[in-house]
C-alpha positions in Angstrom: 4.1 35.4 1.0 2.9 38.0 -1.5 -0.5 39.7 -1.4 -1.5 37.9 -4.6 -0.9 34.5 -3.1 -3.0 35.6 0.0 -5.8 36.6 -2.3 -5.8 33.3 -4.1 -5.8 31.4 -0.8 -8.7 33.5 0.4 -10.6 32.7 -2.9 -9.9 29.0 -2.4 -11.2 29.1 1.2 -14.4 30.8 0.0 -15.0 27.9 -2.3 -14.3 25.3 0.5 -17.3 23.1 1.2 -17.6 22.0 4.9 -20.2 19.3 4.3 -18.9 15.8 5.3 -18.1 13.4 2.5 -19.8 10.0 2.7 -17.9 6.8 2.3 -18.6 5.1 -1.0 -17.1 1.5 -1.2 -17.2 1.4 -5.0 -15.0 4.6 -5.2 -13.0 4.2 -2.0 -11.9 0.6 -2.6 -13.6 -1.6 0.0 -11.7 -4.7 -1.1 -8.3 -3.2 -1.2 -7.3 -4.9 2.1 -8.2 -8.3 0.7 -5.8 -7.7 -2.2 -3.1 -6.9 0.3 -3.8 -10.1 2.3 -3.7 -12.2 -0.9 -0.3 -10.7 -1.8 1.1 -11.3 1.7 -0.1 -15.0 1.6 1.5 -15.4 -1.8 4.8 -13.9 -0.6 4.9 -16.3 2.3 4.2 -19.2 0.0 6.9 -18.2 -2.4 9.4 -17.7 0.5 8.7 -21.3 1.5 9.2 -22.5 -2.0 12.5 -20.7 -2.4 13.7 -22.0 1.0 12.9 -25.6 0.0 14.7 -25.2 -3.4 17.8 -23.8 -1.7 17.8 -26.7 0.8 17.4 -29.2 -2.1 20.2 -27.4 -4.1 22.5 -27.5 -1.1 22.2 -31.3 -0.8 24.8 -32.8 1.4 27.0 -29.7 1.7 27.3 -28.1 5.1 27.1 -24.4 5.7 30.3 -22.9 7.2 30.0 -19.9 9.5 
């Protein structure tokens, strides 16, 4: 690490503010977990739809393993 890089790091640390930052729901996304839950529910619903369509498409054919 060069001396110039150390000086810039020291300058950055001088500007560092140690006061705690408060949680702001409008900025921090308080409803983000709800969006994730909706997406997971939609994924499960689509998985069920695809499974039913595959079963319907298979018809009387048997799966060999």
